[in-house]
C-alpha positions in Angstrom: -4.9 -2.1 -18.9 -3.2 -2.0 -15.5 -5.2 -2.8 -12.4 -4.2 -2.6 -8.6 -6.5 -4.4 -6.3 -6.2 -4.2 -2.5 -7.5 -6.7 -0.1 -7.1 -7.6 3.6 -8.8 -4.7 5.0 -11.6 -5.1 7.7 -12.7 -4.5 11.3 -10.2 -5.1 14.2 -10.0 -4.2 17.8 -7.3 -2.0 19.1 -4.0 -3.8 19.5 -4.9 -6.1 16.7 -3.1 -6.8 13.4 -4.0 -6.8 9.7 -2.1 -7.8 6.6 -3.0 -5.8 3.5 -2.2 -7.1 0.1 -2.1 -5.3 -3.4 -1.8 -7.1 -6.6 -0.8 -5.3 -9.9 -2.1 -7.0 -13.0 -2.5 -6.2 -16.8 -0.1 -4.9 -19.3 3.0 -4.2 -17.3 6.5 -4.0 -18.5 8.2 -3.2 -15.2 7.2 -2.0 -11.6 9.5 0.4 -9.9 8.3 1.9 -6.6 5.1 0.6 -4.8 3.6 2.4 -1.9 0.7 2.4 0.6 -1.2 5.6 1.3 -4.2 6.1 3.6 -7.0 8.5 3.9 -9.2 9.0 7.0 -12.5 10.8 6.8 -12.0 14.6 6.6 -8.3 14.1 6.1 -5.9 14.5 3.2 -4.3 11.3 1.8 -1.0 10.6 3.4 1.9 8.4 2.6 2.3 5.4 4.9 5.3 3.5 3.4 7.1 3.1 0.2 9.3 0.2 -1.2 11.8 0.2 -4.1 11.9 -2.3 -6.7 14.9 -3.9 -4.8 12.8 -4.2 -1.6 14.4 -1.3 0.4 11.6 0.1 2.6 11.0 3.7 3.7 8.3 4.9 6.3 6.6 8.1 6.9 8.2 9.9 9.8 6.3 9.9 13.0 3.5 8.0 11.5 3.6 4.3 12.1 6.3 4.2 14.6 7.7 0.8 14.0 4.2 -0.9 14.0 3.8 -1.3 10.2 6.1 -3.2 7.8 6.0 -2.9 3.9 7.2 -5.8 1.7 6.9 -7.0 -1.8 7.0 -10.2 -3.8 8.2 -9.2 -7.4 7.3 -12.5 -8.9 3.7 -12.0 -7.9 3.6 -8.2 -8.5 2.4 -7.9 -5.0 3.0 -5.4 -2.2 2.1 -6.0 1.3 1.5 -3.9 4.5 1.7 -5.8 7.8 0.0 -3.7 10.5 0.5 -4.5 14.1 -0.7 -2.9 17.5 -3.3 -1.0 15.5 -4.9 2.1 17.0 -8.4 3.7 16.3 -6.5 6.6 14.7 -5.2 4.1 12.1 -8.8 3.9 10.7 -8.8 4.9 7.1 -9.0 3.7 3.6 -5.7 2.4 2.6 -4.6 2.7 -0.9 -1.9 1.0 -3.0 0.0 2.9 -5.5 2.7 1.7 -8.1 5.1 3.5 -10.4 5.5 1.5 -13.5 6.1 1.2 -17.2 3.3 -0.5 -19.1 5.5 -1.0 -22.3 9.1 -1.5 -23.1 8.7 1.6 -25.5 7.8 3.9 -22.6 10.5 6.3 -21.6 8.6 7.6 -18.5 6.8 6.0 -15.6 3.2 6.2 -14.7 1.6 6.1 -11.4 -1.4 3.8 -10.9 -3.7 3.6 -7.8 -5.9 0.8 -6.4 -9.4 1.3 -5.4 -8.6 1.3 -1.6 -9.6 -1.1 1.2 -11.2 0.0 4.5 -9.5 -0.5 7.7 -11.5 0.1 10.8 -10.0 -0.1 14.3 -12.3 -0.1 17.3 -11.6 0.8 20.8 
């Protein structure tokens, strides 16, 4: 089974920083794209950032405005989200997602999700 586990969330004051981590484990043949999403209370889940297998990052337009940085460590099957200058509106559950193949016999990719980690930014 494949499992994605996020960590690093917590309570932080406005202007502070947090570094989220997501580790993929289990039966994995290869991991392609990894991404971070977030969902605030009463809001739809939205994309925050994505990163390719080669480490090329992309960010949601008009969302993080240079405050967040996504990175990955392929050797550890881990993706990170460095969040700086946090604002109360960043408060949400942050989810990790990965597009991967679980077997060399797979001809298609499958999307897996983590359980989420709570980020709360106080004013």
